[in-house]
Each structure stands twice: as structure tokens, then as C-alpha cells.
C-alpha positions in Angstrom: -12.2 5.9 34.1 -12.2 4.6 30.2 -15.3 5.2 28.3 -15.8 3.9 24.7 -17.4 6.6 22.3 -19.7 5.0 19.7 -21.0 7.1 16.7 -24.3 5.5 15.2 -23.1 7.6 12.1 -20.5 6.9 9.4 -20.7 10.1 7.9 -17.2 12.2 8.0 -18.6 15.2 9.0 -21.2 13.8 11.5 -22.5 15.8 14.1 -22.9 12.6 16.5 -19.1 11.9 15.9 -18.6 15.8 16.9 -20.6 15.3 20.4 -18.2 12.6 21.3 -15.3 14.6 20.3 -17.1 17.7 22.7 -17.4 15.2 25.2 -13.7 14.4 25.2 -13.0 17.8 25.5 -15.5 18.1 28.5 -14.6 15.5 30.6 -13.1 15.1 33.7 -9.4 15.1 34.1 -9.4 11.7 34.9 -11.8 10.2 32.1 -10.6 9.2 28.8 -13.2 8.8 26.1 -12.1 7.0 23.2 -14.0 7.4 19.9 -14.4 3.6 18.2 -15.3 3.8 14.5 -18.0 0.8 13.4 -17.2 1.3 9.7 -15.3 -1.9 9.4 -17.8 -4.1 11.1 -19.7 -6.5 8.8 -23.3 -7.4 8.7 -24.4 -9.6 11.8 -24.4 -13.2 10.2 -25.3 -16.2 12.9 -23.6 -18.5 10.2 -20.2 -16.8 10.4 -20.2 -16.5 14.1 -20.9 -20.7 14.0 -18.2 -20.7 11.4 -15.4 -18.6 12.3 -16.5 -16.9 15.6 -16.2 -13.3 15.4 -14.6 -11.7 12.4 -11.4 -9.4 13.4 -13.1 -6.2 13.4 -15.9 -7.4 15.9 -13.7 -9.0 17.9 -11.8 -5.8 18.1 -14.8 -3.9 18.9 -15.9 -6.3 21.7 -12.6 -6.4 23.2 -12.7 -2.5 23.2 -15.7 -2.5 25.0 -14.9 -5.1 27.3 -11.8 -3.2 28.5 -14.3 0.1 28.9 -15.8 1.0 31.9 -18.7 2.7 30.2 -20.1 3.5 26.8 -21.2 6.9 25.4 -23.5 6.4 22.4 -24.3 9.6 20.1 -26.6 8.6 17.5 -28.9 10.2 14.8 -32.2 9.0 14.7 -33.2 7.1 11.3 -37.0 6.5 10.9 -37.9 6.7 14.5 -34.9 4.4 15.7 -31.4 3.8 15.9 -29.0 3.8 12.8 -28.7 0.0 11.0 -24.8 0.3 11.8 -25.4 1.0 15.4 -27.9 -1.9 16.0 -25.5 -4.0 13.6 -22.6 -3.2 16.4 -24.7 -3.7 19.3 -26.2 -7.2 17.9 -22.3 -8.3 17.2 -21.5 -7.3 21.0 -24.4 -8.4 22.6 -23.8 -12.2 21.9 -24.3 -14.1 25.2 -23.3 -15.5 27.3 -20.0 -13.4 27.5 -21.0 -10.3 26.1 -18.6 -7.3 26.9 -22.0 -5.2 27.1 -23.6 -7.0 29.8 -24.3 -5.1 32.9 -22.1 -1.8 31.3 -23.0 1.5 32.1 -23.9 4.0 29.4 -24.7 7.3 28.5 -26.9 8.5 25.5 -27.0 11.7 23.4 -27.7 12.5 19.8 -28.0 15.4 17.3 -30.8 14.9 14.6 -33.8 16.3 13.4 -37.2 17.8 14.9 -37.5 15.4 17.9 -33.4 15.7 18.1 -33.0 11.9 18.6 -35.7 11.5 21.7 -37.3 8.5 19.8 -34.0 6.6 18.8 -32.7 6.7 22.3 -35.9 5.5 23.7 -35.6 2.5 21.5 -31.8 2.4 22.2 -32.5 2.0 26.0 -35.1 -1.1 25.1 -32.2 -2.7 22.8 -30.0 -2.1 25.8 -31.7 -3.4 28.0 -31.0 -7.0 26.7 -27.9 -7.0 28.3 -28.7 -5.1 31.2 -27.0 -2.0 30.5 -27.7 0.5 32.9 -28.5 4.0 30.9 -28.3 7.2 32.9 -31.8 8.7 33.0 -30.3 12.4 33.3 -28.8 14.7 31.9 -30.6 14.2 28.4 -28.9 15.4 25.5 -31.3 15.9 22.3 -29.9 18.3 20.3 -31.7 19.7 17.3 -29.3 20.5 14.0 -31.5 22.8 12.5 -31.5 25.1 15.9 -27.7 25.4 14.8 -24.8 25.1 17.5 -22.4 23.6 14.8 -19.9 25.7 13.0 -19.1 25.5 9.6 -16.7 22.5 10.4 -19.2 20.6 11.9 -17.9 21.1 15.7 -20.2 21.6 18.6 -20.3 25.6 19.8 -23.4 25.7 21.4 -22.0 26.3 25.1 -25.3 25.1 26.9 -25.0 21.8 25.2 -21.4 21.5 25.8 -22.0 22.1 29.7 -25.0 19.4 29.5 -22.3 17.1 27.9 -19.7 17.9 30.6 -22.6 17.1 33.2 -23.3 13.8 31.5 -19.6 12.9 31.5 -19.4 14.0 35.2 -22.8 11.8 35.9 -21.1 8.9 34.3 -17.8 9.3 36.5 -19.8 9.6 39.5 -22.1 6.4 39.0 -18.9 4.7 37.6 -17.2 5.6 41.6 -20.8 4.5 42.8 -21.0 1.3 41.2 -17.2 0.6 42.2 -17.2 1.1 45.8 -18.0 -2.0 48.2 
């Protein structure tokens, strides 16, 4: 099973990208998580789409998403919602009718402030509904950065959180198998 890992943060020491690295480590043996950077994706512009189609960084992202069996999105919470960079990438990827997001399977997680990305994930579920993305309900991963759990290098050390990520990866794999069976 191939999973595209998408971080809603561009920060070099991103805790959310660290969650994706933990998912790579905790995934079952036959699940591959490839982390995709959103840093080269330009701002969405319908005029550009009409004139030239998808710019090369956007097409590369859409291709990577299309090749994946599932998405794993880790994002901080900005102003009670997802980050602008994540929403922008989704805006490009969600373009119809041939969106690589259509009916995709997804898992969500995040590290952030006082509510640990709860509101952002709720909003992200609404955004993904546009393309009928099937987002797993459980397990939920809302990590409060202020509670610790990350070492000085920004890597996730909290064993309980790592175990929950392992459970999320196993749940993605199970659901993928269920969806693939006749």
C-alpha cells in the first residue's frame, strides 16, 4: 500500500512533518509512506489553469496523489482552520472532474496549540468532503505541542502518540484492503 504523506507546514523543524516521519517508522511492513513537500506549489489561480493547465509542481503533486492508495495529512492549526499552504494544495488537487483526490482514503493527524488541531481537522474533513474523500474516524491524533513529546531535534518521542500513529497506519491498511476486496 502506498500512502502520500502531506504536511500542512513548510517549517524546516515542523512537528507535523515529524509526525509523518513517525508514521513512516510505525507503518506495517507492506505500507510505504512517502512524504510530499508542498513548498513549490504556486498559489491557485484559475486563469493559470485555463491558460496553461497545471503548472509542473502542481502536476507532479497530482500525479503523486493519483499514484497513492491513501493520503496521510498532518497539519497544524492556524486561526481555527487548516494552513493556507495545505488548503492551496488541496484547491489545486481537487479540480474536477479528474481529481486524483476523488474517493481517496485518508487519515488525519496534527500537532498544535491548546486544542491540538481538533478544529483544523474538523474543517479539513469538510474540505475533503468536496471530493468524497473517505476520512477515517479513528484513531484521532491531536497532539498538544506544549505537553512535550518531541525531543530537542523535533522528533516525536511520546510512546503513546507513536502507538496511536501505528494504530492509524494499521487502520488505513485495513480499510484499504476492505475497499479493494470484491
